[in-house]
N, C-alpha and C positions, 0 to 999 in steps of 0.2 A: 775738848774740855768743856764741861758744863759751866755756864756763866750765871751770875745772880745779880739782880739789881734791886735795891730797896727804894720803894716809892716814898717820897716825903709826904707826911700826913699833916694837914692843916685842918683840924677838926674833922669834918666829914669829907673834906676834899683831899685829893692826892695829886702830887706833882711829879712829872718826869722831866728831868732836865734835857735840853736838846741833844746832848751826847748820848744819853740813855735811849731816848726815842729813836735816834739815828741808828743805834746798834740793833734795836728791836726790828726796825724796818729792814736793815741789812740781812738779818737772819731769816726773816720771813721771805725776803726777796729771793734767797737762794734755796728755798724749799725747806727751811728749818721749822722747828716747833718751839712755841713760847707759851709758858704757863703764866697766867695773870689773874688778878682778882676781878670779880664782877660783883653785882649787887646780890647775887644768890650764892654761888659757890665759886671755887677757882676754876677757870676755864683753860682749855687747850687750843691755842690759836695756830692756824696754818693758812697758807694762801689757797683758797678754794678753787682758784683758777689754774693751779698747778696740780695735775693729777698725781704726780709723784709725791708731792707734799701731803696730799690727802691719804695716799696709800701708807706713807710713813706714820701718819696719825693713827690710822686703823691698827697698824702693827704695834705701835707704842701702847695702845689701850687694849690690845687683844680683842678688839671689837669685831663681831661678825660683819662682813662687808654688806650684807643685805639690810643692815640697820642704818639708815641715813643719819648724818649729823646736821646740825643747824648752822646758820651763818649770822654773825653779828654785823649790823650796819650802823651808820652814824645817826640816822634820823628816819622819821616816818616816810619821808619822800623816797628814801632808798628802799624801804619795804616794798613800795609799789613800782620800783624800777625792776626788782627781781621777782616779785610775785604779782599775780594778776589782781587788779583792783576790782572790788565789788562793794556794794553799798554796806553790807554787813561788816566787811573788813575795815572800810573807812571809818565807820562809827566806832568799832571796837578800838582801833589803833588811836583815834583821836582822844578817846577817853582814858586809855590804859597805858600808852607808851609815851616816853620811856618808862619802863617798869619791868617787874620780874615775870614776864610772860614770853612764851615762844608762840608765834602765830604760824599756822600751816596754811599755805595758799597754793593755788595752781602756779606752777613755775612760768615766769615770763621768758621771752626769748633771750634776754641777757643773763639769765641765771646760769651759774657754773654747773655744767653737766655732771661733774664728779660728785656733787652732793644732792642732785635731784633724784627722788625716789623712782622706782620702776613704774609707779602710778602717775608720774609727772608732777609730783608735789615738792615744795621746798619749805623748809622751816626757817623762820627769821626771828631775830631778836634785836631790840634797841634797849640795851641795859641802862638802868638808872645808876650808872657808875661812870666816872670820868675816864678811867683808863681804857676800857674796851672801846668807848666811843672815840677817844683820841686816836687809838690805833686805826679805827675804821675811817676816820677823817684824814689822817696823814698817810696811811698806807693803802687803804681800800678795805673792802669787806674781808673779814677773817672768819674761820670756822669758830663755832661756839658750842663746844661740848665739854662736859665736866672732865677735869684733869685727874682721872682715875682709871684704874684697870677695869675692864668690863665686869660687871657684877659686884664690884666693891663699892663702899660708901663714897659719895662725892665729897671732896675735901673742902673745908672752910678755912684752912690755913695753908700757907705755902709749904710748911714743913710736912703736912699730911700729903700734899701732892707729890713732894719729893720722895717720900717713903714708898709711894706706889709706882711712880714713873722713873725716878732716878735719872740715869744718864741716857735714857731714851729721848729726853728733851734737851734742847740746845741751850735754852735760857729760861730762868725763873724770875718773875717780877714779884717781889714780896710786898704786899700792901696790907699786911696784918690780917686780922679776923674779918671775914666777910659779914655784911650786915644781917642777912637773913639766914644764912647757914642751911638752906634747903634749895633743891633744884626748882627751876622755873615751872610755872603752870603752863601746860601746852594746850593751846586752843586751836581746833581745826575750823578754819573759816573758809574752806574751799567749797562748801555747799551752801544751801539756802539758810541754814541755821548754824549757830555756833555750837560746837561740841567739845567739851573738855576731855582731852585724851590722857592728861596726867595732872593731878591736883598738886600744886606747889604750896608754899607757905601763905600766899595771899590769894583770895578769890577775885576774879575779875570784877571791877567796879567797886571794890572795897575801899 
C-alpha cells in the first residue's frame, strides 16, 4: 500500500516528526522509493548503494538505463567525499551550494557504482531545502532525480508526481508547491572549465 506523509510548513521551513522520518528511513533501507519536495521539483529518492533500489527507480520512471541519475548529499563536504576535488569545483560549490544546481565530477572511490556513468562521472546535489538534506543527514545519500516518467514534465507538486508514478512509489512526502518549479542547472566541473549541460531556473552565481 502506498503511504503519504504531509510535511508541516512553517513559512519557508518544513518539519518531519521523528515517526515520519523513521518511516522514510525504513522504506529507503529496504530498497523502497520515496517522493519528496526539493528546492526545484519533486524528487525520487532511493538508496544509491542498493543496486536493486536503483533498478526499481529506473523501472518506475521508465528511464533508459544509460542515463545516470544524480545523488543528493547533506553538505559540500559530502560532494567531495563522492566526487573528486578540483579547484574549479571547490570555488563553484563554495559560492553556489546549497542551491538549485547539480554538479558533475569525476567519481571518487566511495561513489556508489550503480549511479556512476560509463565515463566515470557522478552528478551531485546539495539542495536548498530542508527535507532532502535531512534525509541525507539521517539516512545517508539518496538518489536525486525528478519524480516523473521519462520524457514527461517534472512535477512541482506531490499530486503531479502521484499522477505520473502512482503505486510504483512506496511513500509520498507532500511539502506543497516547490519554490522554483524547474529542474536544477547541471554544471560539469570535471574538466578545466565549468560547462553548463542544462540550464535551470537560476544561473550560477546569480
